[in-house]
Each structure stands twice: as C-alpha cells, then as structure tokens.
C-alpha positions in Angstrom: 2.9 -5.2 13.1 2.6 -2.0 11.0 2.3 -2.0 7.2 3.7 1.0 5.4 3.0 1.7 1.7 4.9 3.7 -0.9 3.4 4.3 -4.4 5.6 5.0 -7.5 4.6 5.5 -11.1 6.1 4.6 -14.4 5.2 4.5 -18.1 6.3 1.6 -20.3 5.4 -0.3 -23.4 5.3 -4.0 -23.9 3.9 -6.8 -25.9 2.5 -10.2 -24.8 3.5 -12.9 -27.2 4.9 -16.4 -27.1 7.6 -16.9 -29.8 6.7 -20.6 -30.0 3.2 -19.8 -31.2 1.9 -18.5 -34.5 0.9 -14.9 -34.9 -2.8 -16.0 -35.1 -2.5 -18.0 -31.8 -0.8 -15.1 -30.0 -3.7 -12.8 -31.2 -6.2 -15.4 -30.1 -4.8 -15.7 -26.6 -3.5 -12.2 -26.0 -5.8 -10.1 -28.2 -4.6 -6.5 -28.7 -1.8 -7.0 -26.1 0.0 -9.0 -28.9 0.1 -6.0 -31.1 3.3 -6.3 -33.1 3.9 -2.6 -32.6 3.6 -2.8 -28.8 1.2 -1.0 -26.5 1.7 1.0 -23.3 0.5 1.5 -19.8 0.7 4.0 -17.0 1.8 1.6 -14.3 1.5 2.2 -10.5 3.7 0.2 -8.2 2.9 0.0 -4.5 5.6 -1.3 -2.2 4.4 -2.5 1.2 6.9 -2.9 4.0 6.0 -4.5 7.4 7.7 -4.1 10.7 7.5 -2.7 14.2 8.1 1.1 14.5 11.6 2.0 15.7 11.3 3.5 19.2 13.7 6.4 18.3 12.1 7.5 15.0 8.6 6.0 15.1 9.3 4.6 11.6 8.9 1.1 10.3 11.0 2.4 7.4 12.2 5.8 6.3 9.8 6.6 3.4 12.4 8.9 1.7 14.9 6.1 1.7 12.4 3.6 0.5 11.3 5.9 -2.4 14.9 6.5 -3.4 15.5 2.7 -3.4 12.5 2.0 -5.5 13.3 4.8 -8.0 17.0 3.9 -8.4 16.7 0.1 -8.5 13.4 -0.3 -10.4 11.6 2.8 -11.7 14.7 4.3 -13.5 15.2 0.9 -15.2 11.6 0.6 -16.6 10.2 4.1 -17.0 9.7 5.1 -20.6 11.1 1.8 -21.8 10.0 -1.0 -23.9 9.9 -3.8 -21.3 10.5 -6.6 -23.8 13.6 -4.9 -25.3 15.2 -2.3 -23.0 15.1 -4.0 -19.6 17.9 -6.5 -19.0 16.2 -8.4 -16.1 13.1 -9.0 -18.3 14.9 -10.1 -21.5 13.7 -13.5 -22.7 10.8 -13.6 -20.3 7.1 -13.2 -20.9 6.4 -9.6 -19.9 3.1 -10.1 -18.2 2.4 -8.2 -15.0 2.7 -11.5 -13.1 6.3 -11.9 -14.3 7.2 -8.2 -14.0 6.1 -8.1 -10.3 8.0 -11.2 -9.4 11.2 -9.7 -11.0 10.7 -6.5 -9.0 10.4 -8.6 -5.9 13.8 -10.2 -6.6 15.4 -6.8 -6.8 13.7 -5.1 -3.9 13.3 -7.8 -1.2 17.0 -8.0 -0.1 17.5 -4.2 -0.3 14.4 -3.3 1.7 15.6 -5.6 4.5 18.8 -3.5 4.7 16.9 -0.1 5.1 15.7 -0.7 8.7 16.4 -3.4 11.2 13.3 -5.6 11.5 11.6 -4.2 8.4 10.8 -6.5 5.5 9.1 -6.4 2.1 5.6 -7.7 2.7 3.8 -7.2 -0.7 4.1 -5.6 -4.1 1.0 -4.4 -6.0 1.3 -3.5 -9.7 -1.5 -1.7 -11.4 -1.4 -2.0 -15.2 -4.7 -0.2 -15.5 -7.1 1.3 -12.9 -9.0 -2.0 -13.0 -6.3 -4.6 -13.6 -3.6 -5.2 -11.0 -1.6 -8.0 -9.5 -0.3 -8.6 -6.0 2.8 -10.6 -5.0 3.9 -11.7 -1.6 7.1 -13.3 -2.6 5.9 -16.9 -2.8 8.4 -19.3 -4.5 7.7 -20.8 -7.8 7.9 -18.0 -10.3 
C-alpha cells in the first residue's frame, strides 16, 4: 500500500462560540477565539490517498486531478471566507477544526474514490497554526 499526500492552502476567518452560552462563558471556554469580530488563520490541508500504484502509470492517484478536486470542491468554497457565515456546509455548526475536517471528509471521500480505481481517501490533516492541527480518518460519529 502506498500513501500519497497533497497539500493545499487557504485563508479564512471564524469564531468559536456556543449560542446557548453567555458571552462570558464563551470567553472563558474559547478565549480569544470567541472574539466577536472574528479571527483568522492560514490553514494548510493535507489530503492523503492510499492505494496500489497503477501498473500503466505508476500512480496511486493523478496528483493534478487530486489537486483540482480539492481546489474546486473545498478550497474555493472556504478561501478568504468567514467560515461561520459564508460557507453553506458549515452553517449552524461549531466551526472548530474538528468539525471543519469532518465536513471536508464528507465532500472529498466519495470523489477521491472516483479518481482512480483502487484509490481511497485515507486521512485528512488540517493545520490551523504551525503547532495546532487535527487529523481525521473518516471514523463515524461526527
């Protein structure tokens, strides 16, 4: 099994807050991430596809096609956006990295499988900062 990675970048703003809590409780739990005027990040998304290299091409997946898929179906929808307001698939959800990455998975998983016979989405990694990131393997429950 070979694991192929593609990294993409986007900038976006968001705010962490629970509308059922007071402003004070949100600030206590989320700190500056609950800033009522939002805050932004330079996100890095790494998409990992697993599979066996095709005998004709040597590819697990064509990285140009994978990049186009990621850009068209995810990056173009979130880049330079307010994730809480501007992104339909995140409306009404807590816009934490954990939720963002699970929503990205829902979009990408079925489409990655169509790019190359035998290839499948293995993992998504989302960096919010150089030191804070989440990984998602498609487990159920989110």
